[in-house]
N, C-alpha and C positions, 0 to 999 in steps of 0.2 A: 659865274659872273652874272649880275643882274642889274637892271636899271629901272628907274621910275618912269612909267608912261601913263600920263593922264591921271596921276595920283595913285596908280596901281603898280605893284611890284611884279615884274615879269621876268621869269627865268628864261634867258635867250636859248640856253641849251635845250630847255624843254620845248620852246617854240620851234626850234630847228628840227627837233625830233618829230613833233607832231605835224610838221608841214612836209615831211618826206612823202614822195609818191607811193612808197610801199605801204604807208598807213592808209592811203586812199584805197588802194587795191585790197587791202585787208578788210576794210569796211564793206567794199562791194561784195567780196566773197561771203562775208557774214550775212549781208542782206539777202543775197541769192540763196544761201543755205537755209535761211529762215523761211523764205518763200517756198523753196522746194520742200522743206520739212512740213509746212502747213498743208500742201497738197498731198504729200505722202500720207500724212496722218488722216486727212479726209478720205483718201482712197482706202486705207486700211479699215477705217470706221465703217465705210459703206460696205466693204466686203464682209466684215463681221456681221453687220446688220442683215445683209441679204442672206448670209449663211444661216443666221438664227431663224429668219422668216421661212427659209426652205425647210429647216428641221421641223418647225411647227406645222407647216403644210404637209410634210411627210407623215407626221404623227396623225393628223386628221385623216389623210387618205388611207393610211394603214388601218385605223380604227373603222373607217367607213367600209372599206372593202372586206375586212375581216368579218364584219357583221353580215354583209350580203353573201359572202362565200359560205359562211356557216349556215345561213338560211337555205341556200340552194343545196348544199351538201345534205342538210337534214331532210329536205324534200325528197332527194334521191333515195336516202336511207328508208324513208317511209314507203316509197314505191317498192323497194326491194323487199321490205318486210311484208307488204301486201301480197306481192307475187309469191313469196315463200309459202303462204298459206295454200295456194293452189298447186304449185309444183311439188310440194311435199304431201299432197293429198294422195292417199293410197288408191282412191278411185281413179284419178287421172293417171297416176304412175302405172297402174296395172294395165289400163286401156292403152296407154302410149307404148308400153312394152309389147302388148299383143299386136298392135298395129305395126310395130317395127319388125315383128316376126312374120307378119303377113306377106306372103309371096306373090299374091295376085296384084291386079291393077287397082290402084287406089280409087279410080273412078268407079269401078265395079262395086267397091265397098260403099261408096257414097250413094249410089243409086240402087243398091240391092234392097230387096223386100224380104223381111223375115218370113220364113215358112217353117212349117212343122217338120217337113221331110225334104231335105235338099242335099244335092251332092256336094255342095260347097258349104259345110256347116260353119267353118271359120268366118266366112264372109257374112253369113246370115246372123251369127251371134254378134259380130262386131257392129254391123249396121243396125242391129236391134238396140244397141246401147246408145247410138248417136243422139236420138232425140232427148234422152234424159241428160246426157253430158252437155248437150248444147244448152239445155235449160239451166243447168248449174252454171255454165259459163256466162250466160246472160245475167243471171242473178249476181254473179261475182263482179261483172263489169258495172252494173248499176250500183251495187253496194259500195264499191271502191272508187267510183267516179271516173272510170276510163271511158274513152270513146268507143273502143272496140277491142276484141281479143281474138287471136287466131292461134291455132296449134299446127305446127308444120313437122312432118316426119323427116327422117335423115336423108330422104331423097328430095328435099326442098318442095314437098307437095303438101298443100294445106288441106287437112282432112276435117278440121273442126273450126268454125268461125261464127262470131256474132254478127258479122257484116257479110252479106252474100256477094258483094262486089269485090273484085280483085283490087288489092292496094296498088296505087299508082307508082309506088316506089318498090315494086316487087323485085326488080333486079338487084337493088341495093340490099333489100331484106334477105334475098337468097345468098348474097355474098357474106353478109354479117352472120347468117345462120351457119354458113360453112366455117367461119372462124369460131363460132360457139362450139360446133361439133368437134373442132380440132383441139381446142384447149379446155373446153368445159367451163369457160368463164362467160359471165353476162356481157352483153354489148348494148350500147345506146346509139341509135341512129342520129345523124346530124339533124338539128332543128330545121324544119322545112315549112313552107307556106302551104296550107291546106285550104279547102273550101271554107272552113269555119275559122280560119286563123292559123296561128302557129301550132304545129304538131310535132310530136317526137315519139319514136318507137323504142320500147325496151324489149330485149330478147334474152330469155332466161333458159338455161339448159334444164331439161327434165331427165333426171338420172334414175335408172332402175337396175336392180340386180335380180329381177324375178327369174330370168333364165340362166343367170351365171352369178352365183353368190360371191365368187372370188374376184370377179372383174366387173364391177358396176360400170355402166356406160351411158352416154347421153343418147336417149332413144327418140326424143322429140324436142322441139323448141317452142316455148310459149312466147308469143308476140303480143305485147300490150301497147295500144296506141293511146296517147294522152294529149289533151288540149292544154297547152301551157302558156297561152296568151296572157292570162291574168297573173301567172307566176312571174313571167318576164317583166310585166308592168311593176310588180312589187319589188323584184330584185333590182331593177334599173331605175326606180323612182328617184327623184332628186331629194337631196338631204333637206331636212326641216330646219337646219341651223343656217343662220344668215351668212356666216363665214363661208359656208360651202354651197351657197345657192347657185354658184356658177360652175359647179362640178358636174360633169356628165359621166354617165355610167353605161358600159356596154358589156355584152357577153360575147367573148371570142371563142370560136370552136375550131378544132383541127381534126381533119379526117383524111387519111392517106396523104399527109404532108400538104394538104390544101387548107387554107384558112378563110374563114368568113366571120362576120360579126353581126349581132342583132342589137338594134337600138331600143330605147324605151317605147317607141311607137310600134314595135313589132316588125320593122323593116329589116330584111336580111341583105347584106352586101358582101361581095367577095373581096378578099385582099390579094393583091398581086404578089406579095412577098410576106415572109414570116415576120411578125412583130417582135418575136422573142430574141433576147440577147444570147441565150444558150438553149439547151434542149427543151426546158420547160419553165424558164424563168423570165419574168418581165419586171425587173427591179425599178425602184423609183428613180427617174431621171427625166431630163428634157429630151423629147423626141417628136417626130411628126405625129399628128393625130391620125386616128384610123382612117379618116377621110382623105388624108394627105394634103389638107388645105392650110394647116397652121401648125405652129409649134406649141406643145403642151407639156406640162408635168404630168406624167402618168405612172401608174403602178398596176400590176395584175396579180390577183390571187388565184391560185390553181384550185379547181373544184373537181372532186371525184377521184378516180383511181388513175395513176400514171399508166400509160400504154393502153388504156381502155379506148374503145371507139364510141364516140369521139372524145377528145379531151377538151375541157371547158376552162375558161379563165374569166373571172369578174374583173373588168378593167375600168378604172376611174381616171378621168382626164380633167386637168385644170389648166385653163389657158395661160400660156406664158405672158401674153400681152397684158392680161388683167393683173397677173402677179407683178409684172414690171411696173405697171401704172401705179399699183398700190404703194410701191417703195420709191416712186419718182420724187415725191415731195421731200422725203428724207435726203435723197441724193442732191436735189436742188439746194436745200437748206445747208447741207454740209459743205458743198462746193462754194456757195455764196459766202459762208463764213470764212472759208480758206481764201477766197478772192478778196474779201474785205480786209482780212488780216494782211494779205500781201500788199494791198494798196496803202495800208497804214505804214507797213514797214518801208515801202518804197518812198512814201512821203517823208518819213522820218529820215531816210537815207539822203533824200534831196536836201532837207533842211540841214542835215549834218554837213553835207558838201558845201552848202552856201556859207555856213558858219566857219568852215575851214579857211575861207579866203579873207576872213577878218583878223582881228587881233588875237593874241594868245588868250586873253581873258574871254573873248567871245567864243573862241574854240573850246575853252574849258567849260564855259556856260552851256555851249551847244552839246558838249559830250554829256554833261550832267542831265540836261533836258532830254537828250536822246535816251539815256539810261532809264530815266523816269518814265518816259513814254513807252519804251519797250516793256518795262515792267507792267505798266498799266494795260498795254495791249495784250500781253500774255495773260494778265488777270482776266480781261474781258473774253479772251479766247477760251480760257479754262471755264469761265462762268457760262459761256455759250455752249461749250461742249457738255458741261455738267447739266445744263438746262435741257439738253436733248436726250440725256440718258433717262430711260424709263424706270430704272431701279431707284427707289428712295435712298438718299445718302444724307448722313448727318455727321456733325462734329460736335462733341461735348467735351468740356474741360475735365480736369481731374476730379472736380467736385460734382460732376454729373449735370452741369448746367449747359444747355444747348447754345452754341455760339454760331452755328451755321447749319442750314438745311437747304437741299436743292428743291426746285419746284415739284419734282415727283413726290418727295417726302411731304411737302405741304399739302399737295392734292390728296395724298393718301389719308392724312389725318383730318382733312376738311378745314384747314386754316390757311391764313395768309402767312408767307414766310416770316415777315417782320414781327408777327404776333407770337411766334414760337421762340424767338431769340430771348434768352434769359430765363426760360422755363426749365424745369426738370422733367424726368420721365413720368413721374406720378401726375403732374399737371396735364400731361399730354395724353397718356394712355390709361390713367387710373392706377390706384395703389397696387392692386394684385398683379396686374401686368407688369408695372414698373419693377416690382420686387423680383419677378422672374428675369427681366431684361438686365437688371443691375448685377445679377450673379455673373454673367459673362463679362461685364465691365470690370468687376473686381478681379476676375481671373486674369484678364488682359493686363491690368495695371500691376498685378502682383508678379506675373511671369514674364511680361514683356513680349509675349508671343501672340500670334493671331488666334483668336478663339472663334470657332464656328458652331452655331447652335441652330436648332429648328424649333420655331415657336408658332403657336396659334394665336392670331391677333384678331380682335373684333374692331373693324374700322367702318365707321358710318353705318352701323347696324348690319354689317355683313362680315362673315367669317373668312379669313384668309390664312394660308399657311406660308410662312416665310423661312428661308434659309438666311440667317443673319451672321455676317462676318464682322468681328470687332478687332480692329487693328490699332495698336498703340502708336501715337504720334510723338516723336522725340524732338526736343529743342536742338537746333543745329549746332549750337556751341557747347552746351552743357551735357547734351545727350540724355537729359532727364525727360521722363514721360510727362507731357503736358496735356494730354487729352486722348480721346478715343474717336477714331473714324469708323462709322458703322455703315455697312452696305446691306440693304434689305432686298433679297431676291425672291420674287413671288413664285412659289412652286405649287400654287393651289391646283392648277390644271394637271400638273404632273402627278400629284398625289391622288387626285380624283381618277386619273387614267389608271394608276396602279391599283386603286381600290376596285375599279371596274374589272380589271384583269383578274384580281383575286376572286371576285364574285363569279366570274365566268368559269374559273378553275373549280370553285366549290360546286357550281351548278353541274359541271361535267362529272365531278365525283358522285354527286347525288343521283344523276341520271344513270351512271354505271352501276351504282348500288341497286337502284330500282330494277335495272336490267338483270342483275344477278338474281334478285329475289323472284322476279317473274319467271326467269328461266328455270330455277330450281330453288324452292323455298328452303330446302335443307342447306344449300350453299349459303343463302342469305343469312339464315339463323346461325350457321357456323361462323360467318364473318363477324356478326355482332357479338356473339359470346367470346370469340377469340379476341376481339377488340377490347372487351371488358377486362379479360384476364391480362392482356398486354398493358393496358392503361394502369391498372392497380400496381403491377410490377414496376412499371416506369416511374410512377409516383413514389413508390417505396425506395427506389434507387436514386431519388432526387434528380431525375433528368431535367434538362432545360425545357422551356416551352417549345422551341423548334423541334427538339427530339421527341417530345410527347406528341406534337402535331404530326410528325413523320410516322410514328408508330400507329396512331389512330387512323390516319388516312390509308396507310399500307394494309392494316388489318381489314378495313372495310372493302378494299379493292383486291385483297389477296386471292380471292376465288374467281376473279373475272376471266382468267384464262381457261378455267374448267368448263365454261360455257361452250367451248369449241371442242371439247373431248367427248367422244361418243358416250351417250348415257349408259349403254350396256357395260362399258368399261367402268364408269364411275360407280355403278350400283352392283357390280359383280361381287358375290359373297366369297368366292374361293380365291386362291392365289392367282395373280395375273401372270400370263405368259410373258416371256421376254419381249415379244412384239407389243403386247398390250401395255407392259410397263414403260417401254420406250414411248409409246403413244401418250400414255398418261403424263410422263415427265415433260412432254412438249407444252404443257399448260403454262409453264413459266415463260416460255418463248412467246406464246400467244399473248400473255399479259404484257410483256415488255413491248411487243409490237403495237398493242392497243394504246398503251399509256405513254409511249416515248415522246409524242409531240405535245403533251400537256405540260404547260409551264408551272410545275408545282413550286419551284424555288426551294424545294426540300428534296432530300435523297429518297423519295417515296419509291420510285421505280427500282432503285438499287436494292432497297430493303426487301421488296417483293421478290426480286430476282435471286437474292441470296438466302431466303428463309428456308430453303430445302438443302442448303449446304450443311455439312457436318464437320466438327472440329478435327476429325481424323482424315478428312479429305475424301470420304466415301459418299458424299452427297451429290447433288446435281443442281444446276446443269454444268458447272465448270470445275467441280471437284476442288473447291477452295478449302483451305484448312486454317486452323489456329487464328492468328491475328489478322489474317486476310479477310475474315468475315466480320462485318460491322456489328456494333452493339445492337442496332435496331433489328437486324436479321436474327441475331442470337435470341433476343427476347421473343420475336415472332415465332421462331422455330419451336421454342418450348411451349408457348401459348397455343400454337397450332396442334402439337402432339397431345397436350393436356386436354384440349377441347374435344379432339377427335376420339380419345379414349374414354373420357368421362361422360360423353353423351350416349344415350341408348341408340341402338341400330335395329333395323327390322329383324336381323338374325341373331341379336344378342341384347341383353340388358346393359345398362350403364355400368361401367367399371368403377368401383369405389375410388374416390380421389386419393385415399391413402395408398392404394395399390398403384395408381398412376404415378404418384410421387416416387414410390419405391422403384418403379420401372425407370424413371428418369435418372434417379440416383445411381442405378445399376449400369448406366451407360454414359459415364463421364467422357468417353472417347467421342461421343456424338453431341452431347449437350453441355453447356456451360454450367458447371456444378454450383458456381456462386449465384447464378440467377435462379437455379432450381432451389437453392437454400432460401432465397428471398420469397419465392412462391410458397414454399413449405411453411414459412413463418406467417405469411398472409392468411393461409387456409385455417390457421388457429384463431383468427380474429372473427368478429361478427361479419365483416366484409367477406372473408373467405367462406364463412358458412352460407352466406347468400349466394356466392358463386357456385358452391357445391350444389345447393338446392336448384339453382337455375339449370345446371348441367343435367341433373337427374330428371327434371320435369320437362326438359326441352322436347320438341316434336321429334318423333321417330322418323328416320329416313325411310321413305317408301320406295 
């Protein structure tokens, strides 16, 4: 039933239904839900933003502390290398062994005067050597830049020193010396304040087998004192990047479960409790700073050897207040938008309520107005949120014409948003770049799926790397694709960090290769020749670039473990004893231990670890067989054996390559016969002839 009211037809049934209290409550629920949803969305957005900022801060802190930890670890390594020159000197080792055997009072030795005829000839001979050894020790200290050096016997008595005064921390040095005598490992004293600044002591065992060839023992301890004030300043200096100017760096040290820390000014402060979350870890998280006065984001990188005395960590701290202040503007903007949206919704709800008390037509008009305003409000909300997103976003129609871009997109290309609308990709990015970008558009239009690519774009004369996701947008009714929504994610810093990491790994490989060559030129030459053979075999087998990179790196580093095998075993001409063979086979374990923490992103360590395995399971170290041995290790095994046999040695001339191939073919139970066949074919080519010539003319192992 209907009637005419003021010239308008009104359905009474409709009016009755719209005037029911249930409709009012339904509207209230909708409004409250929208208000709640706006604040929930704001809360989620803020949480995601803060999480992203924390991840970026963590990346910066990790890169910062990694560099400082590497620098400090390298400094300790150079100290160890310098000390090795002295403690491995036959002159000092023999004298230390004789002092250890000396039964008299060490004071008598120090004050004894050499005579031609004396009842205590041992004392006279030893004391007669002291001036010469003290002169050598003085020269060593000056050459290596140490403050002083002392040599202490097994009874904790100093019998040779460049500094006549007793060290002020003699009690601690005696305790550390006892630990060195017990386990034969070096020790580092806690950093301490000295008269000339920060000082640290290094204690190295002096091992001799002069009086007992079967049981070498620690007969003395070399104590080197070093001024490290300038090193601490370098390690703990502030970052030169503006983003990290508020980051503070400390060196935390632990000795006998007591903690202290050193700041960039060289001040040492004790810690009342352990800052570590577990035995030796200080992961990135919010915690009190080392002074206990404020909350900070901090992370610690371990330096040196675990369980050594003391243990050091490079700790970087970034104030939580500064971090929170930096994101406060985003928080305020987001909640302001949510509050504004809520006010708009509440206002519209009030208007709707007011219109409900009028006629049916007014109610209908109010409902339409409310719907319109809600849509407009949602549009403004989406526009506001879109404007706050830092990633460039665009929408182009099926013909590639841009119909919408967000402020971040306009800023990236250096244009106003309204000047971009109606242009195609070529007009914005240039013809060549547009051609690459349009490939992903065509794929998305053709497949109807999200297409993600990585592109290099030059924007405002600067190169950027973007991860671009192209999503097809469909018509709500026809479900036809009407355009493409593109989201550009800037991954420039991420890729630069990855490239930095790759360069660090390559520098590590180069350093290890140089160490191999300096340790034993034969091993270095073997690695290079072996790498040449493995590379040409890999190319002939059409291996992928990652596989080729794995083989080349593994070949260069394959001999690194042999630096720790006694030279007399490496150069022995006769057959090795079972004990010597077991010691020789330990080189793969040494190599694995040295290389395990390097992030190759390739199975380099596994290839080196398996290259001495054999197909019949009679290799080492794990006795793998058949398909359990990787293709890289199989190639390296053949290249290693080929190079070892084809090169001349001090006790034999080079074996002809044809005989080497015959040997490999005669042992299919050990070597992959298919790879041997590839190598055999290569040796018939000019490349193979050059390899054979290189083998025959390579340096003889001395």
